[in-house]
C-alpha positions as CSV (number, residue, x, y, z in Angstrom):
1,X,65.5,39.2,114.3
2,X,68.4,39.4,111.7
3,X,70.6,35.8,111.3
4,X,73.9,37.0,109.9
5,X,76.6,34.7,111.2
6,X,76.9,30.5,111.4
7,X,79.8,29.5,113.5
8,X,82.1,26.9,111.6
9,X,81.7,24.1,113.6
10,X,78.0,24.3,112.6
11,X,76.7,24.4,116.6
12,X,75.1,27.6,116.1
13,X,74.3,30.8,114.7
14,X,74.6,35.0,115.5
15,X,71.5,36.9,115.4
16,X,70.1,40.1,116.7
17,X,67.0,41.1,118.4
18,X,65.1,43.3,120.3
19,X,63.8,42.5,124.2
20,X,60.9,40.3,124.2
21,X,57.9,41.9,125.9
22,X,57.6,42.2,129.1
23,X,55.1,39.9,131.4
24,X,51.3,40.7,131.1
25,X,52.2,43.1,128.2
26,X,49.5,42.6,125.7
27,X,50.3,43.7,122.0
28,X,48.3,43.1,118.8
29,X,51.0,43.1,116.3
30,X,50.4,46.5,113.6
31,X,49.0,48.6,116.8
32,X,51.9,49.2,118.8
33,X,52.9,53.1,119.2
34,X,55.9,52.5,120.8
35,X,59.7,52.2,120.3
36,X,61.7,49.4,119.9
37,X,64.5,49.8,121.9
38,X,67.7,48.2,123.4
39,X,69.0,45.9,119.7
40,X,71.1,43.2,121.5
41,X,73.1,40.6,119.6
42,X,72.2,36.7,120.6
43,X,73.8,33.1,120.0
44,X,71.5,30.3,119.7
45,X,72.7,26.6,119.8
46,X,70.9,24.5,117.8
47,X,68.7,21.6,119.7
48,X,68.3,24.6,122.4
49,X,65.2,26.5,123.4
50,X,65.5,30.0,122.6
51,X,65.0,31.0,126.3
52,X,68.7,29.5,126.7
53,X,70.6,31.9,124.0
54,X,73.6,33.4,125.3
55,X,73.7,37.1,125.2
56,X,76.9,38.1,123.2
57,X,76.6,41.8,123.2
58,X,74.6,44.7,124.5
59,X,74.2,48.3,125.0
60,X,72.1,50.1,127.4
61,X,73.5,53.4,126.5
62,X,72.7,53.5,123.6
63,X,69.3,52.6,123.2
64,X,68.4,53.5,119.8
65,X,71.4,51.7,117.8
66,X,70.6,48.6,116.1
67,X,73.3,45.9,115.7
68,X,74.1,42.8,113.2
69,X,77.1,40.1,113.9
70,X,78.7,38.3,110.7
71,X,81.6,35.5,110.7
72,X,84.1,35.9,109.0
73,X,84.8,33.3,106.2
74,X,87.7,31.4,108.0
75,X,85.8,31.1,110.8
76,X,88.2,32.8,113.4
77,X,85.9,36.1,114.0
78,X,82.9,37.6,114.6
79,X,82.2,40.7,113.4
80,X,79.9,43.2,115.1
81,X,78.4,46.3,113.1
82,X,76.4,49.2,114.9
83,X,74.4,51.3,113.4
84,X,73.1,54.5,114.2
85,X,70.6,55.3,111.7
86,X,70.1,55.0,108.2
87,X,72.9,57.1,107.1
88,X,75.8,54.9,105.3
89,X,78.0,54.6,108.6
90,X,78.5,52.0,111.5
91,X,80.7,50.8,113.8
92,X,83.2,47.8,113.7
93,X,84.0,45.3,116.8
94,X,85.5,42.4,116.6
95,X,86.2,39.2,118.7
96,X,88.4,36.7,118.1
97,X,86.4,33.1,118.5
98,X,89.6,30.9,118.5
99,X,90.7,32.7,121.5
100,X,87.7,31.6,123.7
101,X,89.1,28.5,125.6
102,X,85.4,27.1,125.7
103,X,83.9,28.7,122.3
104,X,80.7,30.8,122.4
105,X,78.8,28.1,124.2
106,X,81.3,28.8,127.5
107,X,79.6,32.2,127.8
108,X,76.2,30.2,128.8
109,X,74.7,31.2,132.2
110,X,78.1,33.7,133.0
111,X,76.2,36.6,132.9
112,X,79.2,37.8,130.9
113,X,79.7,39.2,127.3
114,X,82.1,38.2,124.3
115,X,85.5,40.3,124.7
116,X,84.5,42.3,121.7
117,X,87.8,44.9,120.5
118,X,86.9,48.0,119.3
119,X,88.5,48.4,115.4
120,X,86.1,51.5,114.1
121,X,84.5,53.4,117.0
122,X,82.4,55.9,115.4
123,X,79.9,56.9,113.2
124,X,82.0,58.5,110.4
125,X,81.9,56.1,107.3
126,X,80.5,52.8,106.2
127,X,82.6,49.5,106.7
128,X,81.6,46.1,104.9
129,X,84.3,43.1,105.4
130,X,85.2,41.8,102.2
131,X,87.8,39.4,102.9
132,X,91.0,38.6,105.6
133,X,94.1,36.7,105.9
134,X,94.6,36.1,109.3
135,X,94.6,39.5,111.2
136,X,95.0,41.7,107.9
137,X,91.6,42.5,107.1
138,X,90.0,44.3,104.0
139,X,87.0,46.8,103.6
140,X,84.7,48.4,101.5
141,X,84.2,51.8,103.1
142,X,83.3,55.5,102.1
143,X,85.6,56.8,104.1
144,X,87.0,59.6,102.5
145,X,85.5,58.3,99.3
146,X,82.2,59.0,98.3
147,X,82.1,56.4,95.5
148,X,83.8,53.7,97.8
149,X,87.3,52.5,97.7
150,X,88.4,49.0,99.4
151,X,90.9,49.2,102.1
152,X,93.3,47.0,104.5
153,X,93.7,47.4,108.4
154,X,96.1,44.5,110.4
155,X,94.1,44.2,113.7
156,X,97.8,44.1,114.9
157,X,98.0,47.7,114.0
158,X,94.8,49.2,113.9
159,X,95.6,53.0,113.6
160,X,97.3,51.6,110.1
161,X,95.1,52.0,107.1
162,X,96.0,51.5,103.8
163,X,94.2,51.9,100.3
164,X,94.0,48.5,98.0
165,X,92.0,49.7,95.0
166,X,91.6,53.7,95.3
167,X,87.9,55.5,94.8
168,X,87.2,56.0,91.2
169,X,87.1,59.9,89.6
170,X,83.3,58.8,88.7
171,X,82.5,55.5,89.1
172,X,80.7,53.9,92.4
173,X,82.1,50.3,93.9
174,X,79.3,48.8,94.5
175,X,80.6,45.5,95.5
176,X,83.5,43.2,95.9
177,X,83.6,39.8,96.2
178,X,87.0,37.3,96.9
179,X,87.5,34.7,94.8
180,X,89.9,32.2,93.3
181,X,91.6,32.4,96.7
182,X,93.6,35.6,96.0
183,X,91.5,37.6,93.4
184,X,88.9,39.7,93.6
185,X,85.1,40.6,91.3
186,X,84.5,43.9,91.6
187,X,81.3,45.5,90.6
188,X,81.2,49.2,89.4
189,X,78.1,51.5,88.6
190,X,79.4,53.1,85.4
191,X,77.3,55.5,83.8
192,X,73.9,53.5,85.0
193,X,75.1,50.6,84.2
194,X,77.4,47.9,86.0
195,X,80.7,46.8,85.2
196,X,82.9,43.9,86.3
197,X,86.6,43.6,86.7
198,X,88.6,40.7,88.1
199,X,91.2,42.1,90.5
200,X,94.0,41.0,92.3
201,X,93.5,41.1,96.4
202,X,96.5,41.4,97.6
203,X,97.4,44.7,95.6
204,X,93.8,45.4,93.7
205,X,95.7,45.3,90.1
206,X,93.6,44.6,87.4
207,X,93.3,41.5,85.9
208,X,90.4,41.1,83.4
209,X,87.1,43.1,82.5
210,X,84.3,40.6,82.8
211,X,82.4,40.8,79.5
212,X,78.7,41.3,80.6
213,X,75.8,43.1,78.9
214,X,74.2,46.3,79.3
215,X,72.4,46.0,82.8
216,X,72.1,45.5,86.5
217,X,74.2,42.7,88.3
218,X,71.6,41.6,91.4
219,X,74.5,39.6,93.2
220,X,77.6,37.8,93.1
221,X,77.5,34.5,94.6
222,X,80.9,32.5,95.5
223,X,82.9,31.6,98.2
224,X,87.0,32.9,98.6
225,X,87.8,28.8,97.5
226,X,85.7,28.6,94.6
227,X,87.1,29.1,91.0
228,X,83.1,29.4,89.6
229,X,81.3,32.1,90.5
230,X,77.8,32.8,89.4
231,X,76.6,36.4,88.7
232,X,72.7,37.1,89.0
233,X,71.8,39.8,86.0
234,X,69.2,41.8,84.8
235,X,68.5,44.2,81.9
236,X,65.4,45.9,79.8
237,X,64.9,42.8,77.8
238,X,66.0,40.0,80.6
239,X,63.8,39.8,83.2
240,X,66.5,37.4,85.3
241,X,69.5,35.4,84.2
242,X,71.9,33.9,86.1
243,X,75.7,33.6,84.5
244,X,78.4,31.4,85.2
245,X,82.1,32.1,85.0
246,X,85.2,29.8,85.4
247,X,88.0,32.1,86.6
248,X,90.6,29.3,85.8
249,X,90.3,30.1,82.2
250,X,93.2,32.3,80.9
251,X,90.4,34.9,79.6
252,X,87.5,34.2,82.3
253,X,84.0,34.2,79.8
254,X,80.2,34.4,81.2
255,X,77.8,31.1,80.2
256,X,74.4,30.8,81.0
257,X,73.6,29.2,84.0
258,X,69.8,29.5,84.3
259,X,67.5,32.1,82.5
260,X,63.8,33.5,83.4
261,X,62.2,32.4,80.3
262,X,59.1,34.4,78.9
263,X,56.7,32.4,76.4
264,X,56.8,33.8,72.8
265,X,59.3,36.5,73.7
266,X,62.9,36.3,72.5
267,X,65.4,39.1,73.7
268,X,67.5,38.1,71.3
269,X,65.8,40.0,68.3
270,X,66.3,43.5,70.0
271,X,69.3,44.9,70.8
272,X,70.1,48.1,73.3
273,X,72.3,50.7,73.3
274,X,73.6,53.3,75.6
275,X,73.5,57.3,74.3
276,X,75.6,59.5,75.9
277,X,75.2,63.0,75.2
278,X,76.3,66.6,76.9
279,X,74.2,69.1,78.3
280,X,75.1,72.3,78.5
281,X,79.0,72.3,79.5
282,X,79.2,70.0,82.7
283,X,76.5,67.7,82.3
284,X,76.2,64.6,80.7
285,X,72.8,62.7,80.2
286,X,72.7,59.0,79.5
287,X,69.9,57.4,77.3
288,X,69.1,53.7,76.7
289,X,67.9,53.2,73.0
């Protein structure tokens, strides 16, 4: 079972699962020899039995596909993602929850699926929701961009897509989080280390480079309305640290919020340096010392 999205009225959540075993079918966990098929999306109302859950989407014509559903940060839409296999490609459908007179609960017992609308109906690229302002949606995608980029589309004009942050020539856009109302914290993988940028959400313009050591960003936690973000980080010397960053400051800086301390070890006694060396003509090797 995959739980991905609570409705903002806190009455329930969307999740996806395979159909339950048929009556009389005896299965011992770990001994199954068949394939799980017909992945479906349900809505569970708190305080009710799972047998009463509302079937929101199924596609019997594509039994091998898997699905997940998430609710946009404004609570108005539920996004349905469909995956064909492990390739970084997916479909995207959406349903306007605010247009349902009786909400999702109104579909209980109706034997009717939610009225999802197709936005991306092929398996050509990956699309990951970043933010939306009404019907204007921002996605992270690898469509014509192997290193990923940010794009925007208006649901009213689903055939018109525009680049917000174009693909970088050498760095991979790993994540983008909407924060501080109209800003983005963007994480790039650059020469085997993560770098962080603060950008404008509407135009994609670079505002600041966030200072971070050589290492890996394990996660960025914040809601769009938050002006303080938390960044998970690790490297050769630090097993785990969480930084706090106040975006209201003129020049945002990182402060230690929580840190994993290893008794008897002080990471400040050591230093990590990165060295880049050209190998032959077209290959650059990256070393950490």
